[in-house]
Every structure is written in C-alpha cells, then in structure tokens.
N, C-alpha and C positions, 0 to 999 in steps of 0.2 A: 221530354227536352232537360238536358245537366243545368241546373243553378249554379251559380257560381258569385263569389262576393263582389261587389262595386268597389274596385279598388284604383288607387292612382298615386302618383307620386311627383317627385321633383329630382332635377338630377342637382348633384353638388359637387365640390370639390373633390375629387377621387371616391366619389360615393353616390348614394341614391336615399332620397327618403321616400319610404312607403305607406300607406295608408289605405285602413279598410274599417269597416265598421265599428271592430273589434277594437284595434289599437293603431299607432303611428311608431314606425322605429326609423332609423338611420342604420344603413350600412355604408362603411367608408374603410378603403383599405390605409391601415395605419402606417405610422412609420416602421414598421416591422414588416410592411408589406403583406401582412393577414389580416383577413377580413373579421372587422369587428361589428358587431350589432348591438345597438343602444335603444334602447326602449324611448321613445319620445311623446308618451299621452300626455295631450295640457286639455284641459275640460272647454269648452264652449260656450260664449254666453248663451246659445240656442238653447242649449240644455236647461237653462235655469228660466228662461223668460219662451213662453209659448208664442208668443206676439213674434218674436225675430225669428220663427220658421215660416212664416208667411211667404207665399211667393212673391218676388220682385225683392222684398226688404232680407229674405235669408241669402239671397246673392250676393248684396255689399255687406252683408256682417261677415259671409264666408270669404269674399274676395279680401277683406281689411285683415280678418284672421289668418290667411295665407300668406297674405305680405308678413305680419309679425313673426308665423311660425317659421315661414321661409327664410328668414334672416337669420333666425337664431340656429336652424339647421344648417344652414351655411355658415355660420360662425364655429359652430362644434365640428363641423368636418373639416373647415381649414386647421382648426386646431390639431384635430387628430390624426391627419394627413401629414402634418409637420409642417405644414406651409405657412404658421405662423413663427417658427424659428427662424434667426437669423442667418443661420450656416448649417450646413449638412453635418452630419456626426461623422468623423473619422472613425473607420474600424481599427487601423492601431492604435488609437486614440482608446478606445473602447477597451484593447487589450490590456495596455497599460494602465488604465483605472484599476482591472481588477487584481492588479498584483501591487497595488498602493497600500499603505498602512490606512488604520482608520483614522489617524490625526490627518494624515495626507488627503484622504477621500474628504475629512470634513471641511478642510481648507479648499479643496477644488469645489465642493458644494457653495462654501461662500464666495468664490471666485464665479461661480456660474449662475449665481442669484439673478443678475440683472437681465440676463438672456430669458428666464423664465417671465419676465414683465414685457416680452415682445408681444404676448398674445393678449395683454390689456392694453399696449399699446395700440395693435392692430382692430382692436375692437372700437378705440375711439377714432381710429383714423376711417373704419368702415361706416361709423355713425354719420361723422363730418360729411363723407362721400355719400352716403343716402341724402343726407337733407338737400347737399349742393344737387344731387342727382333728381330730387321731386322739382328742385326749382329751375333747373335745366331742362327737366320735362315740359315744365307750367310755361317757359319761355319757346321751346322748339314746337310743342305741339298746340300750344292755345294763343300764346301773344303773336310769335311772329307770322302764322298764317293770315288771325286776324287783321294786322298791322298791314301785312303785303297787298291783301285785298280792299284795304281803306284806300291803299294809294293807287292802285290799279281802277277802283272803281271810280275815285277824282278823274283820274286822268281821261277816262271815258265819261265823263259827265252823269256818272250814276246811274248808268244805263244795265249794270248788270247786277244790279244789286240783288235779283232773285236767283244767283248763281252763288251768293254767298257760300251755304252750306256744303254744295258741292266744291268750290275751289279751295276749302279751307281742310275739306274731310281727305281730298285725293291729295293736296299736299302732305296733311298728317302721313297718310299711307306710304306716300314717298320718302318721307324724313325717318320713317319706322324700318321701311325696308333697307334703306341706303345704312341706316345704324345697324340693324342687324348683320348685314353683308361686311361692316367693316369690324365688327367685333369678333365676327367669326375667323377672322383671319389670325387673331391671335394666338399664341399655343395652348395659354392656361384654358381659354375660353373654347377652343376648340374639343378639348379634352372633357368639359363639359357636356359640350353636345354630344361626344360618342358616349356619354353616361345617362343622356337623356333619351339617345337611341336605343339604348342597353335598358333603361326602363320601358319606353313601351314595347319592346322585342317580349322583353318577359310577362307584360301584363296580357299581350296577344295570345302566347303561348298559352297562359293560364284559362283564358277565356275559351280557346280552341278544346280545352279538356286534354292536352298533352302532357306527359310527362316531362317536368322541368329540368331538363339536362340542357347543358351549355350549346349541344348541336342543336337543339329543337328549337330555343332560343333565337340562336342566331339565324335561324332558316326563316323568323317572322319578320313582318313589316314592320319598319320604324314609324310610319305614320298613322296616327291614330287619333279619330274625332273628336276625343274629350280633352285633347292637349291644351293646354294653356297658350300656347300660340293660337291656335283657331279662336280661345274665348277673347284673345286683344284684337284678331280680325273683326271679331264677330261686336264687340264694344267700340271698334272704329265706324263699323257700319250702321251701329245703333245711332252711336253719336250724330252721323251726318242726318238722319231723319229726325233724330228730336231736333237739332238744329235749325233744321228746314222748317219744322212746327214752328219753333220761337221765333223766326225770323219773319213766318209770315203772318202770327197773329201782333206780334210785339214789334213792329219794324223800327220804330226808334231805338230799343236798345241796344242794336247793332252800329249805330253812329258813335258811339262812346267807347273806345277800344278796352279799358280798363273794365269798364262795367259788362262788357260782354264777355270778355275773358272770366271776371267773377261768375257770372252767371253760369258759365260751362263747369266751373269747377263745382260748385252747388249741384248739378243735375248730374255729377259722375255718381253718385250713389244708385239713381235712378239707372244710367245707363249700364253700371255693373249689376243690377237686379234682373234687368231685361236680357242681358247677353248672358247670365247664367242660367236661366231657365232654356234659354234656346238652345246652351249646349248640352244641359240635361236632357234635352229633348232629341237631341243628336246621338245622343249616347243610347238611347233606348228605342229607337225606331231607326228603320232602313228603306227610305222611300225618296223620290225624284225631289222634296222641298230638301230633306236632309243634304242629299248631294250637294243640292246646289249653296245651301248655306255652309257645308262643311268643304266646299272646294277651294276657297282662297288659304284657309289654315292649314288643310292639307298641302297645298301648294309650298306653303311658305317653310315648313317644317323640313322640306328639303335642304334647308339654310341652317334651321335651327337644331336638327338631327344630324348626327352622322352616325356611319357603321361603326360598331364598337368591335373590340377585339372579344376573345373567350373571355379573358379574366374580369372584362366587364360586365358580362353575362352572368357571371359567376356572383358578383354584385349584387347586380339584379337579382338573381335567385335566393340570395340569402334572405335579401329583403321582404320579397314576396311571401317568402315560406315563413317568416317571422311574424304575418299579419293574419296568419290564415290561422283557422281551429287544427289543432294537433293531430287529428285523426284525418283530416283532408291533406297535411303537409305531409304525414308520411305516405300516403297515398300516392302522390306525386313525387317522391324523391326515389331516386335510384341510390346504390352504394358509393358509384363513383362521385355525387355529391359532397360526398362527407373527407373526398382526397383533397389532400393540399392541392393548391396551384400557385404560382407566380404570375405576374403581371405581364411574361411573354408568351401564355398560353393562347 
C-alpha cells in the first residue's frame, strides 16, 4: 500500500498555506498574478518539551500555535497579493515611471512612501479586529447562550435546569452556522473558500496517488474529514458533553452567569485537546464511528469550501509540491505544471 506524508493546510487571501512533517510554505498569487512560494517554517514548542506532545495536551498547544501561524500567514498573503495597498497600480503610470529620470524617480519614491505604510496600518487594524473578534466570540458563544438560558429557566421555575448544556450547545451551533453563512456571501471570503476547496482537492489528489495536474485536482472532492471546519464542530459537541458533566457535578456554578462563562473559557484547552485527538482518529480510520463523527463537519464544508477554478488548483499544487521530498515531488509532476497560467485558467 502506498505511503504518503500527512499534509494539511489553510486557505489564505489569494493563496494557500500547506504543511507537512518536513516543512511549511505559503503559495500565493502575487500582484503580478504569478505564483510565489514562501518558506514559512516556524518551530513548535512541542519540539522542545516532550510533555507538550502528550495526548490531549498536544491538541491544545497545536490549536494555539495554528491560530498564531494562521494569522501570520494571512498577513503575508494579504501583503503579497496586494490587498494591503490603498489603490491598484495603473499600467499607464508604470510606463511613464520607466521613462522618468533618476531624480524624478527618487521624488516619486518619496511621494509614494506613505503608501508603503498601508501594510503596517492594516496589521494594526487586524490586531484590533482580532481582539474584538475574541471578545465578540465570548459574548456570542458563551455569555449570550448562558444568559438566555437563565432567563428562560427562571420563567419556567427552574424546571429545565438539566437541559442547560444542550440548550447552550445547540444555540452555539446555530450562531456558528448563521455566522459562516453570512460571511460566505461576501466576495473576498467567497474567494478564500474557493482556495479552501482547492487545498482539499489537492491533498486528496496526492493521497489518492494521482499525478498533480490541474485536471486531476479539479476532479477530487472538496470535503475532507481532517478539515478545521470538522474540528470546530467537534469542539462544539465536546463542549456540550463537558458542560453537561460540570452542570451535573457542580450545579451551583451555573447560577452565576459570569462564573459559568469563566469556567467554560478555562476548559477550552481540554475541549481543544479532545477535539484534536478525535480529528486525528478520523483522519487515520474509516469505520461507522468515524462517519458519524465526521458527518456534521463534512456537511458544513458545503458552506466553507467552494469549487475552485483551475488557477486556484495550480496554487494548491505549487504549495503541496513545495512540502514534499524532492524526488516524490518530481515523480508527481508533469511538464505542464511548469507552464505559466493566469487566474482565468
């Protein structure tokens, strides 16, 4: 049976981050519409401490590191793709610039200096947006469900206290789905979801032992059991189970909303750890249990992944080839993969 590396990735702005046990890279369509591959290897604290590689613990560590790495990769892709620039370059202006003298070019450089600061401004904006996003997530996924249940339970004379975990969990899932559906309607996020589909298709093409061509990649399924979407759903379900155990063992803590929210924040590492082990299991096995565990996440991928065009498949191929051993990459590549293409392919 053919052995292949365990690879995974993340969709970015006009690109894909791909990682294998060997290395991590970012492949992105730059401002010239060419595929640019960037080495993005960052050490893990798990490599320095064996304790952090223990089951459950490794899941929480991996989750945090993935968030940090994903944010950095997103910033790089935004910069390389030209998203951080204030305005599009004018081809006629570029021709005029080529004909300018040295002094004129220097003056032009000084005038354009503020434009280069746009990346730093966007970086600060994204940091602020991330902080606000975390606060909003805590409010929507923890405080609001807990508060609503307390109000409803009070109206019913505390007769539904045993349903707290289920009520809050289902409400979280509904909020999560509505949020994903809404953001998927925006143009930029839709393109990210298309690259998400390209990432999955490319990985499936590799795992199925096929040559990495645009046509072969395009034929693959865009729904993958190891997807982060599936992981998020697993976290929600694990959260329901742990909340039920806590409310049963310590019923008094659920009566104080802020304390209950704080406790749910504190058990997030445990939820991440259990979810990580389940997603690893799903990626290595095929049985009825795996199908049941994977089903909600695979269904949700109908929203979080979209059918990519051939140029996006090319980006996926470039990212995957860059994280494979040289000999294996060459064996999976046809000459046509070295030919130039455009986003309209």
